[in-house]
N, C-alpha and C positions, 0 to 999 in steps of 0.2 A: 454491503448494506442493502436492505430490502426497501423497495418502493421510494427511491430517492432520485428525482430528476436532477439534471445539471443545474437548472434554475433554482430548484429547491435547495441544493447544496450551497449555491451562492447566497441565498437568503438566510439559511439556517446554520451554515457552517462557515461563517466569514473568516474566522481565524485560521481554520484548517485550509480552506481554499487559497487564502492569501499566502500561507507558508508553502503550500505545495507549488504554486506557480512562481513566487518571488524568491524563495530560498532553496527549493529543490529542483527548480526548472522543469516542473511537470508539464506534460502536454495534455490539455483537456479538450477532448474531441466533441465538437458541437453537433456533428451529424450522426452520432451513435444512436441507432434506432433498434427498438426491441423487435423480437421475432414472434412472440406469443403473449398470451394473457398474463400468466402468473410466472412464478420463479422457474419451474422446471424447463419450459420451452425456451427460456432465455439463458439459463445456466448450463444446461446439457450441451448445447452447441459450443459454448465457450470452453468446456473442458473435454469434449469428445470430438467436436467438429461435425456432429450429426444432428439432424432434425429430431426433436423429441416427438413422440406419438406418430412415428412413421416406421417404415420397414428398416430404416437406418438405425432407429433407436425406439423399438417397440416398448410401450408402457401398458402393462396388464396388471390388474389388481392382484396383489400378493406375490407377484413375480419378482425375483431378486435381480439386482443389477450387477452382480459380481463380474460377469463376463463382458461387460461393455468396455470399450477402449478408452477409459479415462486417461487423461494426460499424466496423472500421477503414476500410472504404471510405467510410462516411459522414463520417468525420473527414477523409479525403483530399479529399472533394468540397467541404469547407468550407475547404480550404487548409491543413490541419494536417499534421503529420509523425507517422509511425507507426513502431512497432517491435514485433517479436515475437521473444522469446528463449526458447528451451527448451534445457536443458543436458544432455540425454541423448538423442542422436539415434537410438540403437538402439530406443528405445520412443517415439519422437516421436509426438505425438497424431495427426497427419495423415499419417504415413508408415508406419503399422504394418500394412501388408498388408491382409488381410481385416478386421482390427479397426480400421484407421485409414485405409485407402485409399492412394492413390499420391502424396500430397504435392501440391506446386504446380509448375506448369510455369514460372511466373515468380515472382520474389520477391513474396510477398503484401503486404509492408509496405516502407516506405522503408529500414528497417534490419532485416535478417533474419539471425539469428545461426546458423542451421543449418550453413552452410559452415564457420564458425569452429569449431564443436564437432565437426564431422566431421574437421577437421584435427587437433584435439586427440586425438580417438580414434585417428587414424592414428598418432600419435606415442606415445600412452599405452601403457605396457607391460601394463596389465591388461585392456584391452578385448578379451577373447576368451572362449570358452565357459567357461574356468576362472575367469573374473573373478567369477562368482556364487558359486563355492566360496570364493574368497578373501574376498568380502564377508561371507558367512555366518560364516567363521572370525573375521573382524575383529569382528563383532558379539559373538562369544563371547570376545573379548580374546585370541585366538590369532593372533599376528602371525608370518607367514611371510616378510614382506618389510619393509624399512624405509620403503617407499613405500606410502602409504595409497591404497586404491581410490577414495577420495573426494577425492583431490587431483590436481593437475597441476603437477609440479615442486614448488615450495615454497608453492603457493597452493591453498587449498580451492576446489573447483569452484563452490560457492555464492558465495564471495567474488569470484571472477572475474565472475560475473553481476551482483553488487551494484556492483562497480567500474564495469562498463560502463553500468549503469543510471544511476549518478551522472554519468558523463561525458555521456550522452545528455541528461539533464535540464539540465546546464549549457550544453550546446551550443545547446539550443532553449529557453532559459529563458523568453523572452518570447513564445513562439509557442504556438499551439494544438497539442496533441500527445496521442497515445494510446499507451500502452505496456502490453504484456502480457509480464511476466517470469514464466516458469513453471519452477520448480525441481522436477524429479522424481527426480534421482539420489540426493539425500541421504535422502529419507524414503520412497521407493516401496516398498522391500523390508523395511526395518527402521525402524519409526516412531521408535524411541528415538534414532536418529542425528540427528533434527531438533534435539535439545538442543545439538548442536555449533554451531548457527547462532544461538543465543539472543543472544549478545553482538554478533554481526555485524548481526543484524536490529535490535537496539536502537540500534546505531550508525547504521544507515540511517534509522531513525525520527527520531533526534536531528538528523541531517543535513538531513532534509526540513523539519523545523521551524525550525532555526536559520538556514537559508539561504532561508527564506520560500517554499518550493515549495508548502506547504499553504495559503498565503494565498488562492490562487485555483485550487486543484486539488482533485479528489476522489481519495481513496485507498482501494482495496479490498485487503484482505489476506484471501485465501481459499484454499480447497482444493476438490478435486473430490468426494472421499468420504473416509471414514475408512480405517483400516488394513484391508485385505482379503486379505492374503497371509500372515498369521501365526496362531498358535494362539489369540489373543484372540477370534477370531471364534466359537470354540466356547463362549463364555461369554455370558450374557444381556447384560452391558454391552457386550461386543464386537459383538453384533448391532446394538445401538443406535448405537455409535460408528461402525460402518461406514456407517450411513445418515445420520449427522448431521455433515457436514463443517464446518470452520471457515469463517465469513465475517464480516468486520467492515468498517465503512465510516466513513471520516473525512470530514467535511463542513466547508468553510471557515467559520470563526467569523462572518465578516462576513455571509455568506449566511443563517446561522441567525438572526442579529439582524434581517435584513431580512424574513425569512419565518418568523415564530415557529411557524407550523404545521409546518414541516419537523421541528423538534426534537420536537414533541409526537407527530407521526405516527411518526417513527423510533423514539422511545422506546417507543411502544405496540407497534410491530411487532417489537420484540425478542422478545416472547413469542407471536408469531403464526406460523402455518404458512407457510413461504416455500420458494421453489425457485429454480433458475437462471433460469427464465423471468422471475421478478420482478427479479432483478439486471439482466437484459437491458433490461427496460422502464425501470429506473432510469437506465441509461446513455443510453437514448434521450431521457429527460427532461432529462438533463444537457446533451446536445448541442442540444436544442431550447430550453434555458433555461426549462423548464416547471416552476416551483416553487410555483405556487399550489395551494391545497388543493382537492381535488375528491373527491366521493363516488364510490364504486365502484358501477357499474350492476349490476343483476340481469337475467339470470344473470351470475354473476361470470366475467370473462375468465380465460383460463389464466394469463396473466402480469399482475401488478399492480405498478406501481412502488412501491418502498419509501417513496417520498415521500407516498403515499396511505395512508389508514387501511385496512389489510387487515382484512376482516371476521372477526369472532370465530368465526363458524360455518362458516368455510371448511373444506372437506374435502379429502382427498388427491386425490380425483377432480377436484374443482374446480381444483386447482393443477397438474394434469397428472402427478401422482405415482402410479405403479402400485401395486397392492396389495402386491406383494412388498417394495417399499421403504418402504411406509408404516409409521411408527413408532407408529401408533395401536393396534397389536395387541400382545397379550401371548403368551407361549408356556407350554406345560404340559409336564411330564415325562410320559412314557408308559412303562408297564410293558412290558418286552420280551416278555412272555408274552401280552400283550393282543391282541385281534383287530385293533385299530387299528395296532399295530406290525407285525403280519403283513401288513396291507394296504400299509403304507408300504414295507416291505422288498421286497415283490413289485413295487411300482411302481418302486422304485429300480433293481432288477435289470432290469426291462423297459426302463427308460430307458437303462441302460448297453448292453444288447444292441442297441437300436434306434439308438443313436448310432453303433455300429459299422456298422450297416446304412444309415447316412446317412438316418435317418428321425427326426431329433431334433424336428422340428416336431410330428409326430403324437404322439411320445412325451410332449412337454411338455404337450399337451392331456390325455392320459390321466393323467399324473402329477398335474396340477392337479386333475382330477376325484377322484383317490384321496385328495387332501388336504382334501376338502371336508367331512369329518366334523367336526361341531361339538364344541368343547371343553365339558367338564362344569364348568369353573370359573365363577366369577362374571364378569359382563361387566366389561371393563376400560374405564376412562375415558381418553379421549385428551386429553392435557394441552393440545395446541395446537388441537385441533378442537372440543373440548367435545362429542364424540359418544360414545355408547355403542357398543361393538362386540365381537363375539366372534370368535375365530380358532381354527381347527384347528391342529394341529401343522403348521407351514408348510414346514419344511425337515427333512431328515434328513441327518445328517453322514456323509460318506464318508472321514472323516479317517484311519481305520484302513487303508482300501484305499489311500489316497494314500501312506501311510507304506510299505506293502509294495512299491508301485511304485518308490518312491525307493530302497529297499533293493536291489531288482533292478538298478536303474540303476547303483548303485555297484558291485555285484558284477560286473556286465558291463563296468565301466569305460566306460560309454556317456556320454561327457562332454556331448554335445549334449543328450541326454535329461535328464541331471542338471541342466544349466543351466536347462532349462525348469521343472524341479520344485523346484530349490533355493530359489527365492524364496518358496515357500509355507511350508515348515517342515521342519527337520531335527532338532528338539529331541528327538524320540522315537526316533531311530535308535540302534541298538545300537553298542557301542564298536567292534566289529570292522568295522562299516560306516563309521564315522567314519574308521577307519584307511584304508579304501578311498578316501575323499576325499583324504587326504594322499598316498596312492600315485598318485592321478590327478594331483595337483599335481606330484609328483616327475617323472612322465613328461613333463609339459609344461614343466618348469623350463628345459631348453635353449632352448626358444623364447622364454621370458620373458627369459633372459639376453641373447639376441640383440636383442630389442626394447628392452631397457633401455639399450643403447648410445646410443639417441637422446636420452635424458633430458639428458645433459650439454650437448647442443647448444642448450638453452634459454638465453635471456639470464640474466645473473646475478640480476637483480631483475625482478619482474613489471612494473615501470613501463616497462621497455623492450620488453615484449611488446605488439604492436599489438592494441588491443581492437576494432578495426573488423572488418567483414566482409572476409575476406582473398581475395587472388588467389593461386592456388597454382601452383607449378612442378612438383609431383610428378604424373606422368601416371597413376599407378595408384590414385589415391584413388577409392573407390567412390561417386561422386556421381550423384544423379539428374539426368538431362538437364535443363538449363535452370537449375540451382540456382546457377550462378556468373554468370549473365547479369545482373550488377548494375552499373548506371551509378553510378560513384563520383565523377563529376566535380562533382556538386552537394553532396557531403558536406562538412561543415566540416573544416578541416584537422586539428582535434584528434581526429577519428574515423577518419582515414585511416591506412593502414599496410600493410606487406608484409614477410614474412620467408620464408626458404627453409631446408630441411634436407637432409641427405645421406642416401642410401639405403645405410647401412652394411651391413645384413644381406644385401643382394643379392637 
């Protein structure tokens, strides 16, 4: 799940979290800390063990990721079946331009759902620049259409993913398998939407238990980071939640009985500092069936399996977590008339100017130096590291400037610019500017009406909609070269399917 902190999961998914801990015996790790800003720098280490945007895992626009050491390749080499599902192709982790590279030349897993969701987007009436506006209004209970942005036909998009996941598990019930189901559309922009999935996730957990899938399988329920695109980031708790995503692990009961040290170590590690590197090492241990207790050598490795006792004195630097994302620091209020505030304000203005001049790297160094003034408060104690540390004011908010930019975007009816900004926050826009959003929608309504003619072409019930990776007849679908070169001959019959639609709008 995208953008869900542990605390947000407790608030928004109470049924799911209760069932995970009380019925499945899940371990929910309180010190799990993000490594980077968005999904890629947090997901890549989890499934490769490498830093994204580094020599270990270079990210260059339009460059393919086929040759990177994804953990699913290890599963395939052992004869297992793999699946990767991500439900919002517009911000797909590995296809997001300079932020995510150029995707894959060949399907990275046996079952790769990107073509399926590209087809859905092709038919869905809201996947356009104005869709972000509609999502914002839907979050404020302003409905301009009978069709939700979060649905396809009569099905919620997250339910489509869950249904496919269930079919995959049944088709390969007795086989070695690895599945990565990543839901980003429901919670990416508005974390409160995740509450809509609570009953469905509870149903999934119940399904996994009653049908015996957890008897010999490990289950991670996790996120990449907390909410980072709304106003909660301007609060102290928001700063923490952004850096402390949800991660939980369910271990087969039989294995815990055979290796009592697993339970003891996992229970201890709930309150230790952890990162995606540790989750990766845990998956490696699972594949190697390495469950025996082992002490961690000094100096501590960057990644430590959650099956091992993670040291109590581990620091963020030990765990590969940079200073910006480390939660061992506190923040102080600064008087706007103080010398420190003046220094920060100048640094921020210099940063903005140099970004325009394409000198962001130099600016970052200068800004970091400006933030090095020590706080006058008492040292803060790191809950997970047991270290004392002092921190200067680490960040300065540009929230007001962002709001003014959004206002200009609305006044200019610049829908593309607005689409990029709308995901952050529009709560503080003036009423006249909100009217501008509605006017933008009105201008786009003829296009939406045309696209909506495709919706009745869906089957009457979702059970008739093929859940497999599809072959398409529409020649104008914007697909990346190679994304449909999928050999379906070896797929189980239950996962095959094909459907066509008409191009009504011309």
